[in-house]
C-alpha positions in Angstrom: -19.5 -10.9 5.4 -16.3 -10.5 3.3 -17.8 -7.4 1.6 -18.8 -5.8 4.9 -15.7 -3.6 5.2 -16.6 0.0 4.5 -17.3 2.9 6.9 -18.7 6.4 6.4 -17.2 9.3 8.3 -19.6 11.4 10.5 -18.7 14.9 9.6 -18.6 17.4 12.5 -20.1 20.9 12.0 -17.7 23.4 10.3 -17.3 26.4 12.6 -14.7 28.1 10.4 -17.0 31.0 9.4 -18.3 31.7 12.9 -14.9 31.4 14.4 -13.4 33.9 11.9 -16.3 36.3 12.6 -15.7 36.2 16.3 -12.0 36.7 15.8 -12.6 39.8 13.7 -14.8 41.3 16.3 -12.3 40.7 19.1 -9.2 41.8 17.2 -10.7 44.9 15.7 -12.7 46.4 18.6 -12.6 50.2 18.8 -11.2 51.9 21.8 -13.8 52.6 24.4 -14.5 56.3 25.0 -13.5 57.6 28.5 -17.0 59.0 29.1 -18.5 55.5 29.4 -19.3 54.6 33.0 -16.9 52.5 34.9 -19.4 49.7 35.3 -19.9 49.6 31.5 -16.2 49.5 31.0 -15.8 46.6 33.4 -18.7 44.7 31.8 -17.1 45.2 28.3 -13.8 43.9 29.6 -15.5 40.7 30.9 -17.3 40.1 27.7 -14.1 40.7 25.7 -12.2 38.2 27.9 -14.9 35.6 27.4 -14.9 36.1 23.6 -11.1 35.9 23.5 -11.2 32.7 25.5 -13.7 31.3 23.1 -11.6 32.1 20.1 -8.5 30.6 21.7 -10.3 27.4 22.5 -11.6 27.2 19.0 -8.2 27.8 17.6 -6.6 25.2 19.8 -9.4 22.8 18.8 -9.0 23.6 15.1 -6.1 21.2 14.6 -8.1 18.3 16.1 -11.4 19.0 14.3 -10.3 17.5 11.0 -9.2 14.4 12.8 -12.6 14.1 14.4 -14.2 14.3 11.0 -11.9 11.5 9.7 -11.8 9.2 12.6 -14.1 8.3 15.5 -14.5 5.5 18.0 -18.0 4.5 16.9 -16.7 3.6 13.5 -13.7 1.9 15.1 -16.1 -0.3 17.2 -17.7 -1.5 14.0 -14.4 -2.6 12.7 -13.7 -4.4 15.9 -16.9 -6.4 15.4 -16.0 -7.0 11.8 -12.6 -8.4 12.8 -14.3 -10.8 15.2 -16.6 -12.0 12.5 -13.8 -12.4 9.9 -11.6 -14.3 12.3 -14.4 -16.3 14.0 -12.9 -15.3 17.4 -15.6 -13.9 19.6 -13.9 -14.3 23.0 -10.7 -12.3 22.6 -10.2 -8.7 21.8 -8.9 -8.3 18.2 -5.5 -6.7 17.7 -5.6 -2.9 17.5 -3.3 -3.0 14.4 -5.7 -5.2 12.5 -8.8 -3.2 13.4 -7.1 0.1 12.5 -5.8 -1.3 9.2 -9.3 -2.2 8.1 -10.6 1.2 9.2 -7.9 3.2 7.5 -8.3 1.2 4.3 -12.0 2.0 4.3 -11.3 5.7 4.7 -8.5 5.7 2.1 -10.8 4.0 -0.5 -13.7 6.3 0.2 -11.7 9.6 0.0 -9.8 8.5 -3.1 -13.1 7.5 -4.7 -14.4 11.0 -3.8 -11.4 12.6 -5.4 -12.2 10.7 -8.6 -15.7 12.2 -8.6 -17.8 9.1 -7.7 -21.3 9.7 -6.5 -24.1 7.3 -5.4 -27.7 7.4 -6.6 -30.8 6.7 -4.5 -31.4 3.5 -6.4 -27.8 2.3 -5.7 -28.2 3.2 -2.0 -31.5 1.3 -1.7 -30.1 -1.8 -3.4 -27.0 -1.8 -1.2 -29.1 -1.3 1.9 -31.3 -4.3 1.1 -28.3 -6.5 0.3 -26.4 -5.5 3.5 -29.4 -6.2 5.7 -30.0 -9.6 4.2 -26.3 -10.3 4.8 -26.6 -9.7 8.5 -29.8 -11.8 8.7 -27.8 -14.8 7.2 -25.1 -14.7 9.9 -25.1 -17.8 12.2 -26.2 -17.5 15.8 -22.8 -17.2 17.4 -21.6 -14.0 15.7 -25.1 -12.5 16.0 -25.1 -13.0 19.8 -21.4 -12.0 20.2 -21.6 -8.9 18.0 -25.1 -7.5 18.3 -25.5 -8.4 22.0 -28.4 -6.3 23.4 -28.6 -3.9 20.4 -30.5 -6.3 18.2 -30.1 -6.5 14.4 -32.2 -3.5 13.5 -30.6 -1.1 15.9 -27.1 -2.3 15.0 -27.9 -1.9 11.3 -29.2 1.7 11.9 -26.2 2.6 14.0 -23.3 1.1 11.9 -24.4 -0.1 8.5 -26.8 2.4 7.1 -24.6 5.5 7.5 -21.9 3.6 5.5 -24.1 2.9 2.5 -22.6 5.7 0.3 -19.2 4.4 1.0 -20.2 0.8 0.0 -21.5 2.1 -3.3 -18.5 4.3 -4.0 -16.2 1.3 -3.3 -18.0 -0.8 -5.8 -17.6 1.9 -8.4 -14.0 2.3 -7.5 -13.3 -1.4 -7.8 -15.1 -1.6 -11.2 -12.9 1.3 -12.5 -9.7 -0.7 -11.6 -11.1 -3.9 -13.2 -11.6 -2.0 -16.4 -8.2 -0.5 -16.0 -6.4 -3.8 -15.5 -8.6 -6.4 -17.3 -5.8 -9.0 -17.6 -5.1 -9.1 -13.9 -6.8 -11.5 -11.4 -9.5 -9.9 -9.4 -7.7 -10.3 -6.1 -4.6 -8.6 -7.5 -6.8 -5.7 -9.0 -8.2 -5.1 -5.5 -4.7 -4.9 -4.0 -3.6 -2.4 -6.7 -6.7 -0.3 -6.0 -6.2 -0.4 -2.3 -2.5 0.5 -2.6 -3.3 3.5 -4.8 -6.0 4.6 -2.3 -3.5 4.4 0.6 -0.9 6.4 -1.3 -3.5 9.1 -1.9 -4.6 9.0 1.8 -1.0 9.3 2.9 -0.5 12.5 0.9 -3.7 14.1 2.1 -4.3 13.0 5.7 -0.9 12.0 7.2 -1.2 14.2 10.2 -4.7 13.2 11.1 -3.9 9.5 10.7 -0.8 9.9 12.9 -2.8 11.7 15.6 -5.4 8.9 15.7 -2.7 6.2 15.7 -1.1 7.8 18.7 -4.4 7.9 20.5 -4.8 4.2 19.9 -1.2 3.5 21.1 0.0 2.5 17.7 3.7 3.2 17.3 5.6 3.1 14.0 2.6 2.0 12.1 3.3 1.3 8.4 0.5 0.8 5.8 2.7 0.1 2.8 5.4 -2.4 3.2 8.8 -2.0 1.6 8.6 -5.4 -0.1 11.5 -7.3 -1.7 13.8 -5.9 -4.4 14.5 -7.6 -7.7 16.7 -6.6 -10.7 15.9 -7.7 -14.2 14.6 -6.7 -17.6 11.3 -5.5 -19.0 10.7 -8.0 -21.9 7.2 -7.0 -22.9 4.9 -4.0 -22.5 1.1 -3.9 -23.0 -1.4 -1.0 -22.4 -2.0 -1.8 -18.8 1.0 -4.1 -17.8 4.6 -4.9 -18.3 6.4 -8.3 -18.0 9.4 -8.2 -15.8 12.0 -11.1 -15.7 14.4 -11.1 -12.8 17.9 -11.9 -13.8 17.4 -11.3 -17.5 19.6 -8.6 -19.1 18.6 -6.4 -22.1 21.1 -8.0 -24.5 19.1 -11.2 -24.3 16.3 -9.5 -26.2 18.7 -9.3 -29.2 19.0 -13.1 -29.3 15.7 -14.3 -27.8 12.0 -13.5 -28.2 10.0 -12.5 -25.2 8.4 -16.0 -25.3 11.8 -17.7 -25.4 13.0 -15.6 -22.4 9.9 -16.5 -20.5 10.6 -20.2 -21.2 14.2 -19.8 -20.0 13.4 -18.1 -16.7 11.0 -19.2 -14.0 10.1 -15.9 -12.4 8.5 -13.8 -15.2 5.9 -11.5 -13.5 3.3 -9.1 -14.8 3.2 -5.7 -13.1 0.7 -2.9 -13.6 1.6 0.2 -15.6 0.8 3.0 -13.3 -0.6 6.4 -14.4 2.2 8.9 -15.4 4.9 6.2 -15.4 6.9 5.6 -18.6 7.7 1.9 -19.2 9.7 0.7 -22.2 10.7 -2.7 -23.4 14.3 -3.6 -22.8 14.8 -1.4 -19.8 16.9 -2.9 -17.0 15.1 -2.0 -13.8 14.9 -2.6 -10.1 11.4 -3.3 -8.8 10.1 -3.6 -5.3 7.2 -6.0 -4.8 5.5 -7.7 -1.8 2.7 -9.8 -3.3 2.2 -12.3 -6.1 -0.7 -14.2 -7.6 -0.4 -17.1 -10.0 -3.3 -17.9 -12.3 -2.0 -21.3 -13.3 1.2 -23.4 -13.2 2.7 -21.6 -16.1 4.3 -18.1 -16.2 1.0 -16.3 -15.5 2.3 -14.6 -12.4 1.1 -11.1 -11.3 2.8 -8.8 -8.8 1.9 -5.8 -6.7 4.4 -3.0 -7.6 5.6 -0.7 -4.9 8.3 1.1 -6.8 10.5 0.8 -9.9 13.9 2.4 -10.7 15.8 2.2 -14.0 19.4 0.9 -13.4 22.4 0.9 -15.6 23.3 -2.6 -16.9 26.7 -1.4 -18.2 28.0 -1.6 -14.6 28.3 -5.4 -15.2 31.5 -6.5 -16.8 31.0 -9.4 -19.2 33.8 -11.9 -18.9 35.1 -14.0 -21.8 36.5 -17.2 -20.3 39.9 -18.5 -21.5 39.9 -21.5 -19.2 36.4 -22.9 -19.5 37.2 -26.4 -18.2 38.9 -25.1 -15.1 36.1 -22.7 -14.2 33.5 -25.4 -14.9 35.2 -27.9 -12.6 35.4 -25.2 -9.9 31.7 -24.5 -10.1 30.7 -28.1 -10.0 32.4 -28.5 -6.6 30.2 -25.8 -5.0 27.1 -26.4 -3.0 24.4 -24.4 -4.9 21.2 -23.6 -3.1 17.9 -23.2 -4.9 15.2 -20.9 -3.5 14.1 -17.3 -3.2 17.0 -14.9 -3.9 17.0 -11.2 -3.3 19.0 -9.3 -5.8 19.2 -5.6 -5.0 21.8 -4.4 -7.6 23.2 -5.4 -10.9 26.1 -8.0 -10.8 29.6 -6.8 -10.9 30.6 -9.6 -13.3 28.8 -12.0 -15.6 29.9 -14.9 -17.8 28.4 -17.8 -19.6 29.2 -21.5 -19.8 27.2 -23.6 -22.3 24.4 -20.9 -22.3 24.2 -21.0 -18.5 24.8 -17.4 -17.2 26.6 -17.0 -13.8 26.4 -13.5 -12.1 29.0 -12.5 -9.6 28.8 -9.8 -6.8 31.7 -8.6 -4.7 30.6 -8.2 -1.2 31.8 -5.6 1.3 34.1 -8.2 2.8 35.6 -8.7 -0.7 34.2 -12.2 -0.9 32.1 -13.4 -3.9 28.5 -14.2 -4.2 27.4 -16.3 -7.2 23.9 -16.7 -8.7 22.6 -18.7 -11.6 18.9 -19.1 -12.3 19.5 -22.7 -13.3 21.4 -23.8 -10.2 20.7 -21.2 -7.5 23.0 -19.2 -5.3 26.3 -19.8 -3.4 28.3 -17.5 -1.2 32.1 -18.2 -1.2 34.5 -17.9 1.7 37.8 -16.0 1.6 39.9 -18.8 0.2 37.3 -20.0 -2.4 36.7 -16.3 -3.5 40.4 -15.8 -4.1 40.7 -19.0 -6.1 37.8 -18.0 -8.4 39.1 -14.5 -8.8 42.4 -16.0 -10.0 40.6 -18.3 -12.5 38.5 -15.4 -13.8 41.3 -12.8 -13.8 39.4 -10.3 -11.8 
């Protein structure tokens, strides 16, 4: 049931034309002639008031009609059932956030696919219908009893699954497009890239409708794209569909090392997708935001989901030439370096090398020093240690 995750909107009737016609009739009525009987005048007034009331109700309802077209609780119920099946939890109510997230992603993917011009054929619909029905038949007894209840499989299929067939087909076409667009990426990462692009489109087109439905569900401060973690480094290789980013590497290293040598030196080389309309050049020093990674093997084949990328200026880093290498080395050896995930949000203020090991230095708001080395990890110095190193480095 991992594929059963799409939903088709049920479009409400469009009353725009009739509403405008009524509006025109109400707003442009001719003045009644005085010779009309009083009874006729009174009747006309009543009719006019009724028509005006109808128009006002339609206008007030106009803002919510599009939301009704996008979201409805019948579809939401299906995703509640789907969440139960996916989690194998048939006794507790699923979290509203999880249910809505699946529902919104379905709508985002479908509308984005529509914007790209995808259409489904009768053959595709019939094939999808047969496959989905067989999927439901293969479910074990527990989810069948818990989800279908008194509806029965056929009734449930007719109510929830069959109306969504065009969306299932469109989603397959949509995913195939992205697999062709990013052939070197793992399938799971391709799906994440496609889903993120769809959500971005959905956010630009249907933000008000989504917010209205979220408020109806009691969801506050809902976020469908996380900020991710920020990393600073260099683009060391660019292909048609991807670029290789190495955190911590500086552009000058490309003058001395090949991309392969840089990859061998650093442990965190990551491939990111080249997005439409974004210019990416080898040697650029950039800040990337990412929240997800997939490794194909134990080597450097790591792929990331890119949220944003900004070019930064590497010239803000002052490169130090050490005059007292032994003293600085002895000082660094006494520090307690910690290996692990490090978040670098801006270029270092200073940088120096000792025996090909680069050490980057940041001055904090408290005027203390933060040191980072890919080989050894990170260390944050206190006030006294910071002043001692500043004196040794002459900064």
